[in-house]
All heavy atoms as TSV, in Angstrom:
chain	resi	resn	atom	element	x	y	z
A	1	MET	N	N	-126.225	-30.813	1.162
A	1	MET	CA	C	-124.849	-30.388	1.014
A	1	MET	C	C	-124.300	-30.899	-0.297
A	1	MET	O	O	-124.691	-31.967	-0.758
A	1	MET	CB	C	-123.988	-30.919	2.152
A	1	MET	CG	C	-124.122	-30.170	3.414
A	1	MET	SD	S	-122.688	-30.503	4.452
A	1	MET	CE	C	-123.144	-29.518	5.823
A	2	ILE	N	N	-123.387	-30.097	-0.844
A	2	ILE	CA	C	-122.693	-30.513	-2.060
A	2	ILE	C	C	-121.194	-30.494	-1.782
A	2	ILE	O	O	-120.731	-29.813	-0.870
A	2	ILE	CB	C	-123.029	-29.606	-3.266
A	2	ILE	CG1	C	-122.607	-28.155	-2.987
A	2	ILE	CG2	C	-124.490	-29.679	-3.621
A	2	ILE	CD1	C	-122.659	-27.266	-4.198
A	3	LEU	N	N	-120.436	-31.245	-2.571
A	3	LEU	CA	C	-118.988	-31.279	-2.437
A	3	LEU	C	C	-118.377	-30.268	-3.392
A	3	LEU	O	O	-118.667	-30.286	-4.592
A	3	LEU	CB	C	-118.453	-32.677	-2.749
A	3	LEU	CG	C	-116.937	-32.828	-2.736
A	3	LEU	CD1	C	-116.375	-32.519	-1.345
A	3	LEU	CD2	C	-116.541	-34.223	-3.174
A	4	LEU	N	N	-117.559	-29.377	-2.859
A	4	LEU	CA	C	-116.797	-28.433	-3.660
A	4	LEU	C	C	-115.418	-29.049	-3.836
A	4	LEU	O	O	-114.596	-29.018	-2.923
A	4	LEU	CB	C	-116.715	-27.084	-2.944
A	4	LEU	CG	C	-115.953	-25.968	-3.631
A	4	LEU	CD1	C	-116.720	-25.524	-4.888
A	4	LEU	CD2	C	-115.794	-24.785	-2.699
A	5	GLY	N	N	-115.201	-29.668	-4.987
A	5	GLY	CA	C	-113.954	-30.375	-5.238
A	5	GLY	C	C	-112.849	-29.442	-5.682
A	5	GLY	O	O	-113.074	-28.300	-6.047
A	6	GLY	N	N	-111.632	-29.925	-5.640
A	6	GLY	CA	C	-110.487	-29.139	-6.079
A	6	GLY	C	C	-110.056	-28.120	-5.040
A	6	GLY	O	O	-110.728	-27.883	-4.056
A	7	LYS	N	N	-108.921	-27.521	-5.307
A	7	LYS	CA	C	-108.375	-26.520	-4.393
A	7	LYS	C	C	-108.828	-25.145	-4.863
A	7	LYS	O	O	-108.542	-24.745	-5.988
A	7	LYS	CB	C	-106.852	-26.623	-4.398
A	7	LYS	CG	C	-106.190	-26.019	-3.215
A	7	LYS	CD	C	-104.792	-26.609	-3.072
A	7	LYS	CE	C	-104.078	-26.017	-1.914
A	7	LYS	NZ	N	-104.422	-26.619	-0.645
A	8	SER	N	N	-109.559	-24.450	-4.018
A	8	SER	CA	C	-110.030	-23.108	-4.372
A	8	SER	C	C	-110.095	-22.239	-3.127
A	8	SER	O	O	-110.129	-22.738	-2.007
A	8	SER	CB	C	-111.404	-23.176	-5.040
A	8	SER	OG	O	-112.367	-23.683	-4.151
A	9	THR	N	N	-110.118	-20.928	-3.333
A	9	THR	CA	C	-110.230	-19.994	-2.219
A	9	THR	C	C	-111.419	-19.059	-2.385
A	9	THR	O	O	-111.733	-18.288	-1.491
A	9	THR	CB	C	-108.962	-19.136	-2.088
A	9	THR	OG1	O	-108.744	-18.442	-3.313
A	9	THR	CG2	C	-107.759	-19.997	-1.748
A	10	LYS	N	N	-112.055	-19.125	-3.560
A	10	LYS	CA	C	-113.212	-18.268	-3.799
A	10	LYS	C	C	-114.159	-18.955	-4.766
A	10	LYS	O	O	-113.814	-19.959	-5.395
A	10	LYS	CB	C	-112.779	-16.912	-4.354
A	10	LYS	CG	C	-112.059	-17.001	-5.687
A	10	LYS	CD	C	-111.584	-15.650	-6.154
A	10	LYS	CE	C	-110.820	-15.793	-7.464
A	10	LYS	NZ	N	-110.358	-14.518	-7.969
A	11	ALA	N	N	-115.367	-18.394	-4.878
A	11	ALA	CA	C	-116.355	-18.955	-5.794
A	11	ALA	C	C	-117.278	-17.838	-6.286
A	11	ALA	O	O	-117.611	-16.919	-5.535
A	11	ALA	CB	C	-117.166	-20.039	-5.110
A	12	ALA	N	N	-117.672	-17.941	-7.538
A	12	ALA	CA	C	-118.676	-17.047	-8.107
A	12	ALA	C	C	-120.039	-17.682	-7.842
A	12	ALA	O	O	-120.247	-18.867	-8.134
A	12	ALA	CB	C	-118.447	-16.867	-9.601
A	13	ILE	N	N	-120.957	-16.905	-7.271
A	13	ILE	CA	C	-122.260	-17.430	-6.869
A	13	ILE	C	C	-123.360	-16.567	-7.450
A	13	ILE	O	O	-123.264	-15.329	-7.422
A	13	ILE	CB	C	-122.388	-17.467	-5.331
A	13	ILE	CG1	C	-121.320	-18.398	-4.746
A	13	ILE	CG2	C	-123.774	-17.896	-4.902
A	13	ILE	CD1	C	-121.297	-18.442	-3.240
A	14	THR	N	N	-124.392	-17.218	-7.983
A	14	THR	CA	C	-125.581	-16.500	-8.450
A	14	THR	C	C	-126.819	-17.158	-7.858
A	14	THR	O	O	-126.835	-18.360	-7.603
A	14	THR	CB	C	-125.713	-16.497	-9.986
A	14	THR	OG1	O	-125.845	-17.835	-10.445
A	14	THR	CG2	C	-124.511	-15.855	-10.652
A	15	TYR	N	N	-127.843	-16.345	-7.642
A	15	TYR	CA	C	-129.109	-16.833	-7.122
A	15	TYR	C	C	-130.221	-15.983	-7.711
A	15	TYR	O	O	-130.116	-14.758	-7.756
A	15	TYR	CB	C	-129.130	-16.737	-5.595
A	15	TYR	CG	C	-130.503	-16.890	-4.970
A	15	TYR	CD1	C	-131.184	-18.102	-5.029
A	15	TYR	CD2	C	-131.120	-15.831	-4.331
A	15	TYR	CE1	C	-132.440	-18.249	-4.457
A	15	TYR	CE2	C	-132.370	-15.962	-3.744
A	15	TYR	CZ	C	-133.026	-17.181	-3.812
A	15	TYR	OH	O	-134.270	-17.321	-3.245
A	16	VAL	N	N	-131.278	-16.634	-8.160
A	16	VAL	CA	C	-132.455	-15.934	-8.664
A	16	VAL	C	C	-133.639	-16.367	-7.812
A	16	VAL	O	O	-134.031	-17.535	-7.828
A	16	VAL	CB	C	-132.712	-16.251	-10.156
A	16	VAL	CG1	C	-133.958	-15.536	-10.638
A	16	VAL	CG2	C	-131.509	-15.868	-11.001
A	17	GLY	N	N	-134.168	-15.433	-7.046
A	17	GLY	CA	C	-135.284	-15.737	-6.174
A	17	GLY	C	C	-135.665	-14.521	-5.354
A	17	GLY	O	O	-135.028	-13.476	-5.427
A	18	GLU	N	N	-136.704	-14.688	-4.544
A	18	GLU	CA	C	-137.204	-13.572	-3.755
A	18	GLU	C	C	-137.049	-13.779	-2.257
A	18	GLU	O	O	-137.250	-12.854	-1.478
A	18	GLU	CB	C	-138.680	-13.328	-4.080
A	18	GLU	CG	C	-138.907	-12.907	-5.523
A	18	GLU	CD	C	-140.370	-12.668	-5.834
A	18	GLU	OE1	O	-141.197	-12.679	-4.911
A	18	GLU	OE2	O	-140.673	-12.480	-7.020
A	19	SER	N	N	-136.687	-14.975	-1.833
A	19	SER	CA	C	-136.605	-15.242	-0.397
A	19	SER	C	C	-135.155	-15.386	0.057
A	19	SER	O	O	-134.222	-15.091	-0.687
A	19	SER	CB	C	-137.414	-16.493	-0.046
A	19	SER	OG	O	-136.891	-17.600	-0.729
A	20	ASN	N	N	-134.969	-15.857	1.291
A	20	ASN	CA	C	-133.652	-15.967	1.895
A	20	ASN	C	C	-132.751	-16.923	1.116
A	20	ASN	O	O	-133.181	-17.985	0.670
A	20	ASN	CB	C	-133.811	-16.443	3.344
A	20	ASN	CG	C	-132.591	-16.171	4.180
A	20	ASN	OD1	O	-131.820	-15.268	3.877
A	20	ASN	ND2	N	-132.412	-16.927	5.232
A	21	PHE	N	N	-131.472	-16.538	0.989
A	21	PHE	CA	C	-130.465	-17.337	0.303
A	21	PHE	C	C	-129.229	-17.365	1.193
A	21	PHE	O	O	-128.656	-16.319	1.518
A	21	PHE	CB	C	-130.134	-16.727	-1.057
A	21	PHE	CG	C	-129.049	-17.433	-1.813
A	21	PHE	CD1	C	-129.185	-18.758	-2.176
A	21	PHE	CD2	C	-127.886	-16.766	-2.172
A	21	PHE	CE1	C	-128.192	-19.422	-2.883
A	21	PHE	CE2	C	-126.885	-17.408	-2.885
A	21	PHE	CZ	C	-127.044	-18.733	-3.242
A	22	VAL	N	N	-128.835	-18.573	1.629
A	22	VAL	CA	C	-127.699	-18.731	2.540
A	22	VAL	C	C	-126.742	-19.767	1.965
A	22	VAL	O	O	-127.163	-20.851	1.556
A	22	VAL	CB	C	-128.159	-19.176	3.945
A	22	VAL	CG1	C	-126.971	-19.357	4.870
A	22	VAL	CG2	C	-129.157	-18.185	4.521
A	23	VAL	N	N	-125.438	-19.439	1.966
A	23	VAL	CA	C	-124.394	-20.366	1.529
A	23	VAL	C	C	-123.353	-20.435	2.638
A	23	VAL	O	O	-122.787	-19.408	3.028
A	23	VAL	CB	C	-123.731	-19.901	0.221
A	23	VAL	CG1	C	-122.615	-20.866	-0.184
A	23	VAL	CG2	C	-124.748	-19.776	-0.895
A	24	LYS	N	N	-123.114	-21.658	3.154
A	24	LYS	CA	C	-122.097	-21.889	4.180
A	24	LYS	C	C	-121.098	-22.899	3.645
A	24	LYS	O	O	-121.478	-23.925	3.082
A	24	LYS	CB	C	-122.721	-22.446	5.462
A	24	LYS	CG	C	-123.595	-21.472	6.201
A	24	LYS	CD	C	-124.127	-22.111	7.464
A	24	LYS	CE	C	-125.078	-21.182	8.181
A	24	LYS	NZ	N	-125.653	-21.826	9.376
A	25	GLY	N	N	-119.812	-22.617	3.842
A	25	GLY	CA	C	-118.757	-23.517	3.412
A	25	GLY	C	C	-118.108	-24.210	4.587
A	25	GLY	O	O	-117.938	-23.617	5.661
A	26	TYR	N	N	-117.740	-25.488	4.396
A	26	TYR	CA	C	-117.071	-26.283	5.414
A	26	TYR	C	C	-115.844	-26.922	4.772
A	26	TYR	O	O	-115.858	-28.078	4.400
A	26	TYR	CB	C	-117.999	-27.365	5.966
A	26	TYR	CG	C	-119.261	-26.801	6.582
A	26	TYR	CD1	C	-120.407	-26.612	5.815
A	26	TYR	CD2	C	-119.292	-26.436	7.917
A	26	TYR	CE1	C	-121.562	-26.085	6.379
A	26	TYR	CE2	C	-120.450	-25.910	8.488
A	26	TYR	CZ	C	-121.576	-25.735	7.716
A	26	TYR	OH	O	-122.710	-25.205	8.267
A	27	GLY	N	N	-114.774	-26.137	4.590
A	27	GLY	CA	C	-113.601	-26.659	3.905
A	27	GLY	C	C	-112.319	-26.475	4.676
A	27	GLY	O	O	-111.348	-27.139	4.420
A	28	GLY	N	N	-112.300	-25.577	5.609
A	28	GLY	CA	C	-111.102	-25.330	6.400
A	28	GLY	C	C	-111.294	-25.824	7.816
A	28	GLY	O	O	-112.049	-26.752	8.081
A	29	SER	N	N	-110.652	-25.154	8.735
A	29	SER	CA	C	-110.753	-25.556	10.137
A	29	SER	C	C	-112.035	-25.048	10.792
A	29	SER	O	O	-112.367	-25.447	11.893
A	29	SER	CB	C	-109.539	-25.026	10.916
A	29	SER	OG	O	-109.469	-23.618	10.814
A	30	ARG	N	N	-112.747	-24.139	10.104
A	30	ARG	CA	C	-114.030	-23.644	10.622
A	30	ARG	C	C	-114.967	-23.359	9.458
A	30	ARG	O	O	-114.551	-23.300	8.315
A	30	ARG	CB	C	-113.826	-22.411	11.484
A	30	ARG	CG	C	-113.284	-21.237	10.695
A	30	ARG	CD	C	-113.185	-20.019	11.556
A	30	ARG	NE	N	-111.793	-19.722	11.810
A	30	ARG	CZ	C	-111.350	-18.573	12.216
A	30	ARG	NH1	N	-112.165	-17.604	12.442
A	30	ARG	NH2	N	-110.081	-18.366	12.406
A	31	SER	N	N	-116.224	-23.148	9.760
A	31	SER	CA	C	-117.192	-22.885	8.698
A	31	SER	C	C	-117.091	-21.434	8.233
A	31	SER	O	O	-116.630	-20.559	8.957
A	31	SER	CB	C	-118.613	-23.184	9.186
A	31	SER	OG	O	-118.971	-22.312	10.233
A	32	GLU	N	N	-117.498	-21.201	6.974
A	32	GLU	CA	C	-117.495	-19.876	6.380
A	32	GLU	C	C	-118.918	-19.518	5.965
A	32	GLU	O	O	-119.542	-20.265	5.211
A	32	GLU	CB	C	-116.612	-19.843	5.125
A	32	GLU	CG	C	-115.170	-20.199	5.365
A	32	GLU	CD	C	-114.390	-20.384	4.072
A	32	GLU	OE1	O	-114.869	-21.119	3.182
A	32	GLU	OE2	O	-113.311	-19.797	3.960
A	33	LEU	N	N	-119.433	-18.408	6.445
A	33	LEU	CA	C	-120.720	-17.908	5.984
A	33	LEU	C	C	-120.426	-17.042	4.768
A	33	LEU	O	O	-119.958	-15.908	4.885
A	33	LEU	CB	C	-121.439	-17.105	7.061
A	33	LEU	CG	C	-122.783	-16.499	6.656
A	33	LEU	CD1	C	-123.771	-17.584	6.226
A	33	LEU	CD2	C	-123.361	-15.690	7.804
A	34	ALA	N	N	-120.648	-17.592	3.576
A	34	ALA	CA	C	-120.289	-16.906	2.341
A	34	ALA	C	C	-121.361	-15.917	1.896
A	34	ALA	O	O	-121.047	-14.826	1.430
A	34	ALA	CB	C	-120.024	-17.928	1.234
A	35	VAL	N	N	-122.639	-16.298	2.021
A	35	VAL	CA	C	-123.743	-15.433	1.593
A	35	VAL	C	C	-124.908	-15.604	2.562
A	35	VAL	O	O	-125.235	-16.715	2.948
A	35	VAL	CB	C	-124.228	-15.781	0.159
A	35	VAL	CG1	C	-125.375	-14.880	-0.260
A	35	VAL	CG2	C	-123.093	-15.706	-0.846
A	36	ASN	N	N	-125.545	-14.489	2.905
A	36	ASN	CA	C	-126.780	-14.504	3.677
A	36	ASN	C	C	-127.566	-13.269	3.272
A	36	ASN	O	O	-127.293	-12.164	3.752
A	36	ASN	CB	C	-126.499	-14.502	5.179
A	36	ASN	CG	C	-127.758	-14.622	6.006
A	36	ASN	OD1	O	-128.840	-14.840	5.469
A	36	ASN	ND2	N	-127.630	-14.485	7.303
A	37	THR	N	N	-128.502	-13.440	2.351
A	37	THR	CA	C	-129.220	-12.305	1.788
A	37	THR	C	C	-130.651	-12.692	1.461
A	37	THR	O	O	-130.993	-13.870	1.442
A	37	THR	CB	C	-128.487	-11.768	0.538
A	37	THR	OG1	O	-129.050	-10.522	0.158
A	37	THR	CG2	C	-128.554	-12.744	-0.623
A	38	ILE	N	N	-131.456	-11.706	1.178
A	38	ILE	CA	C	-132.827	-11.927	0.709
A	38	ILE	C	C	-132.927	-11.341	-0.690
A	38	ILE	O	O	-132.520	-10.211	-0.924
A	38	ILE	CB	C	-133.850	-11.270	1.650
A	38	ILE	CG1	C	-133.776	-11.934	3.025
A	38	ILE	CG2	C	-135.260	-11.366	1.082
A	38	ILE	CD1	C	-134.631	-11.278	4.078
A	39	GLY	N	N	-133.440	-12.132	-1.626
A	39	GLY	CA	C	-133.568	-11.684	-3.008
A	39	GLY	C	C	-132.402	-12.161	-3.853
A	39	GLY	O	O	-131.466	-12.794	-3.378
A	40	SER	N	N	-132.457	-11.848	-5.127
A	40	SER	CA	C	-131.443	-12.296	-6.083
A	40	SER	C	C	-130.052	-11.806	-5.691
A	40	SER	O	O	-129.899	-10.751	-5.071
A	40	SER	CB	C	-131.800	-11.803	-7.483
A	40	SER	OG	O	-132.995	-12.405	-7.917
A	41	TYR	N	N	-129.043	-12.593	-6.077
A	41	TYR	CA	C	-127.667	-12.295	-5.681
A	41	TYR	C	C	-126.711	-12.709	-6.782
A	41	TYR	O	O	-126.872	-13.763	-7.397
A	41	TYR	CB	C	-127.309	-13.057	-4.399
A	41	TYR	CG	C	-125.877	-12.896	-3.981
A	41	TYR	CD1	C	-125.478	-11.812	-3.219
A	41	TYR	CD2	C	-124.915	-13.816	-4.368
A	41	TYR	CE1	C	-124.158	-11.640	-2.845
A	41	TYR	CE2	C	-123.586	-13.666	-3.993
A	41	TYR	CZ	C	-123.213	-12.576	-3.234
A	41	TYR	OH	O	-121.910	-12.421	-2.867
A	42	THR	N	N	-125.665	-11.910	-7.015
A	42	THR	CA	C	-124.552	-12.247	-7.892
A	42	THR	C	C	-123.295	-11.689	-7.260
A	42	THR	O	O	-123.257	-10.509	-6.909
A	42	THR	CB	C	-124.724	-11.642	-9.295
A	42	THR	OG1	O	-125.926	-12.128	-9.879
A	42	THR	CG2	C	-123.550	-12.003	-10.199
A	43	GLY	N	N	-122.264	-12.545	-7.102
A	43	GLY	CA	C	-121.018	-12.060	-6.520
A	43	GLY	C	C	-119.970	-13.137	-6.418
A	43	GLY	O	O	-120.230	-14.311	-6.671
A	44	THR	N	N	-118.768	-12.722	-6.041
A	44	THR	CA	C	-117.662	-13.636	-5.792
A	44	THR	C	C	-117.306	-13.530	-4.317
A	44	THR	O	O	-117.137	-12.422	-3.795
A	44	THR	CB	C	-116.446	-13.277	-6.660
A	44	THR	OG1	O	-116.826	-13.358	-8.044
A	44	THR	CG2	C	-115.282	-14.219	-6.407
A	45	VAL	N	N	-117.206	-14.674	-3.651
A	45	VAL	CA	C	-116.999	-14.713	-2.206
A	45	VAL	C	C	-115.865	-15.667	-1.851
A	45	VAL	O	O	-115.481	-16.522	-2.650
A	45	VAL	CB	C	-118.277	-15.163	-1.469
A	45	VAL	CG1	C	-119.415	-14.186	-1.696
A	45	VAL	CG2	C	-118.683	-16.560	-1.886
A	46	LYS	N	N	-115.356	-15.531	-0.624
A	46	LYS	CA	C	-114.369	-16.472	-0.107
A	46	LYS	C	C	-115.072	-17.795	0.171
A	46	LYS	O	O	-116.090	-17.835	0.860
A	46	LYS	CB	C	-113.749	-15.933	1.171
A	46	LYS	CG	C	-112.729	-16.856	1.774
A	46	LYS	CD	C	-112.152	-16.293	3.049
A	46	LYS	CE	C	-111.198	-17.318	3.645
A	46	LYS	NZ	N	-110.683	-16.906	4.927
A	47	LEU	N	N	-114.543	-18.870	-0.402
A	47	LEU	CA	C	-115.089	-20.206	-0.184
A	47	LEU	C	C	-113.954	-21.199	-0.409
A	47	LEU	O	O	-113.469	-21.345	-1.526
A	47	LEU	CB	C	-116.259	-20.463	-1.137
A	47	LEU	CG	C	-117.273	-21.520	-0.749
A	47	LEU	CD1	C	-117.891	-21.227	0.618
A	47	LEU	CD2	C	-118.382	-21.604	-1.775
A	48	THR	N	N	-113.509	-21.851	0.649
A	48	THR	CA	C	-112.337	-22.704	0.600
A	48	THR	C	C	-112.691	-24.129	0.202
A	48	THR	O	O	-113.615	-24.714	0.746
A	48	THR	CB	C	-111.647	-22.725	1.979
A	48	THR	OG1	O	-111.373	-21.381	2.372
A	48	THR	CG2	C	-110.353	-23.497	1.937
A	49	GLY	N	N	-111.964	-24.647	-0.774
A	49	GLY	CA	C	-112.155	-26.020	-1.207
A	49	GLY	C	C	-110.834	-26.763	-1.179
A	49	GLY	O	O	-109.781	-26.127	-1.175
A	50	PRO	N	N	-110.843	-28.069	-1.131
A	50	PRO	CA	C	-112.053	-28.877	-1.171
A	50	PRO	C	C	-112.813	-28.808	0.156
A	50	PRO	O	O	-112.239	-28.535	1.203
A	50	PRO	CB	C	-111.539	-30.289	-1.436
A	50	PRO	CG	C	-110.149	-30.288	-0.904
A	50	PRO	CD	C	-109.628	-28.888	-1.063
A	51	GLY	N	N	-114.099	-29.023	0.055
A	51	GLY	CA	C	-114.947	-29.005	1.231
A	51	GLY	C	C	-116.401	-29.167	0.848
A	51	GLY	O	O	-116.729	-29.392	-0.313
A	52	PHE	N	N	-117.253	-29.031	1.829
A	52	PHE	CA	C	-118.687	-29.140	1.596
A	52	PHE	C	C	-119.330	-27.765	1.635
A	52	PHE	O	O	-118.859	-26.870	2.336
A	52	PHE	CB	C	-119.340	-30.050	2.637
A	52	PHE	CG	C	-118.956	-31.486	2.487
A	52	PHE	CD1	C	-117.924	-32.033	3.221
A	52	PHE	CD2	C	-119.622	-32.291	1.572
A	52	PHE	CE1	C	-117.554	-33.359	3.069
A	52	PHE	CE2	C	-119.264	-33.615	1.404
A	52	PHE	CZ	C	-118.220	-34.155	2.157
A	53	VAL	N	N	-120.407	-27.615	0.884
A	53	VAL	CA	C	-121.156	-26.368	0.840
A	53	VAL	C	C	-122.619	-26.679	1.129
A	53	VAL	O	O	-123.197	-27.581	0.525
A	53	VAL	CB	C	-121.035	-25.687	-0.545
A	53	VAL	CG1	C	-121.847	-24.415	-0.593
A	53	VAL	CG2	C	-119.572	-25.403	-0.875
A	54	GLN	N	N	-123.184	-25.928	2.064
A	54	GLN	CA	C	-124.597	-26.065	2.405
A	54	GLN	C	C	-125.324	-24.846	1.849
A	54	GLN	O	O	-124.948	-23.707	2.147
A	54	GLN	CB	C	-124.773	-26.137	3.916
A	54	GLN	CG	C	-126.206	-26.265	4.355
A	54	GLN	CD	C	-126.321	-26.329	5.876
A	54	GLN	OE1	O	-125.387	-26.023	6.605
A	54	GLN	NE2	N	-127.478	-26.732	6.342
A	55	VAL	N	N	-126.368	-25.091	1.053
A	55	VAL	CA	C	-127.139	-24.015	0.434
A	55	VAL	C	C	-128.579	-24.091	0.920
A	55	VAL	O	O	-129.204	-25.146	0.863
A	55	VAL	CB	C	-127.113	-24.118	-1.112
A	55	VAL	CG1	C	-127.945	-23.017	-1.743
A	55	VAL	CG2	C	-125.676	-24.071	-1.628
A	56	THR	N	N	-129.097	-22.952	1.398
A	56	THR	CA	C	-130.502	-22.831	1.765
A	56	THR	C	C	-131.121	-21.860	0.768
A	56	THR	O	O	-130.710	-20.700	0.697
A	56	THR	CB	C	-130.664	-22.292	3.190
A	56	THR	OG1	O	-129.962	-23.146	4.088
A	56	THR	CG2	C	-132.125	-22.210	3.581
A	57	SER	N	N	-132.090	-22.347	-0.013
A	57	SER	CA	C	-132.604	-21.551	-1.125
A	57	SER	C	C	-133.973	-22.053	-1.558
A	57	SER	O	O	-134.281	-23.227	-1.421
A	57	SER	CB	C	-131.632	-21.678	-2.304
A	57	SER	OG	O	-132.208	-21.246	-3.490
A	58	SER	N	N	-134.770	-21.151	-2.117
A	58	SER	CA	C	-136.033	-21.562	-2.720
A	58	SER	C	C	-136.050	-21.234	-4.214
A	58	SER	O	O	-137.078	-21.333	-4.853
A	58	SER	CB	C	-137.212	-20.883	-2.020
A	58	SER	OG	O	-137.121	-19.484	-2.186
A	59	GLY	N	N	-134.904	-20.848	-4.752
A	59	GLY	CA	C	-134.807	-20.500	-6.166
A	59	GLY	C	C	-133.635	-21.208	-6.823
A	59	GLY	O	O	-133.001	-22.089	-6.240
A	60	ASP	N	N	-133.316	-20.799	-8.037
A	60	ASP	CA	C	-132.211	-21.385	-8.795
A	60	ASP	C	C	-130.899	-20.709	-8.404
A	60	ASP	O	O	-130.844	-19.494	-8.231
A	60	ASP	CB	C	-132.444	-21.199	-10.292
A	60	ASP	CG	C	-133.663	-21.962	-10.787
A	60	ASP	OD1	O	-133.992	-23.011	-10.212
A	60	ASP	OD2	O	-134.297	-21.486	-11.753
A	61	TRP	N	N	-129.822	-21.501	-8.310
A	61	TRP	CA	C	-128.536	-20.974	-7.940
A	61	TRP	C	C	-127.412	-21.723	-8.641
A	61	TRP	O	O	-127.597	-22.847	-9.084
A	61	TRP	CB	C	-128.316	-21.018	-6.416
A	61	TRP	CG	C	-128.528	-22.370	-5.805
A	61	TRP	CD1	C	-129.704	-22.874	-5.322
A	61	TRP	CD2	C	-127.572	-23.420	-5.653
A	61	TRP	NE1	N	-129.532	-24.152	-4.862
A	61	TRP	CE2	C	-128.223	-24.513	-5.040
A	61	TRP	CE3	C	-126.223	-23.538	-5.944
A	61	TRP	CZ2	C	-127.564	-25.697	-4.743
A	61	TRP	CZ3	C	-125.572	-24.730	-5.644
A	61	TRP	CH2	C	-126.246	-25.785	-5.047
A	62	THR	N	N	-126.236	-21.079	-8.733
A	62	THR	CA	C	-125.029	-21.717	-9.263
A	62	THR	C	C	-123.855	-21.335	-8.369
A	62	THR	O	O	-123.812	-20.247	-7.804
A	62	THR	CB	C	-124.703	-21.283	-10.713
A	62	THR	OG1	O	-124.420	-19.887	-10.727
A	62	THR	CG2	C	-125.856	-21.592	-11.656
A	63	ILE	N	N	-122.896	-22.250	-8.273
A	63	ILE	CA	C	-121.643	-21.988	-7.587
A	63	ILE	C	C	-120.524	-22.475	-8.506
A	63	ILE	O	O	-120.499	-23.639	-8.896
A	63	ILE	CB	C	-121.554	-22.723	-6.237
A	63	ILE	CG1	C	-122.643	-22.225	-5.289
A	63	ILE	CG2	C	-120.169	-22.531	-5.618
A	63	ILE	CD1	C	-122.684	-22.953	-3.960
A	64	THR	N	N	-119.596	-21.568	-8.835
A	64	THR	CA	C	-118.471	-21.894	-9.704
A	64	THR	C	C	-117.182	-21.594	-8.950
A	64	THR	O	O	-116.858	-20.422	-8.721
A	64	THR	CB	C	-118.523	-21.072	-11.007
A	64	THR	OG1	O	-119.799	-21.245	-11.622
A	64	THR	CG2	C	-117.432	-21.491	-11.955
A	65	PRO	N	N	-116.431	-22.649	-8.535
A	65	PRO	CA	C	-115.173	-22.421	-7.811
A	65	PRO	C	C	-114.162	-21.683	-8.678
A	65	PRO	O	O	-114.154	-21.853	-9.893
A	65	PRO	CB	C	-114.679	-23.825	-7.478
A	65	PRO	CG	C	-115.772	-24.757	-7.827
A	65	PRO	CD	C	-116.706	-24.058	-8.733
A	66	GLY	N	N	-113.312	-20.912	-8.030
A	66	GLY	CA	C	-112.293	-20.173	-8.780
A	66	GLY	C	C	-111.000	-20.084	-8.053
A	66	GLY	O	O	-110.825	-20.467	-6.950
């Protein structure tokens, strides 16, 4: 898990890989499933901060709060 600091409501996410990519956020009163896909991904999703983010990945990824 990583800490998503600051106040945010969304995040730009990228992933380069061929297998499953899952991003879950834990910043509000319940968890948010932000991404669940197979293969490379680029997009902006709802992700509430501050909070924790759990990433399941076998490739390179970035998360930029916005």
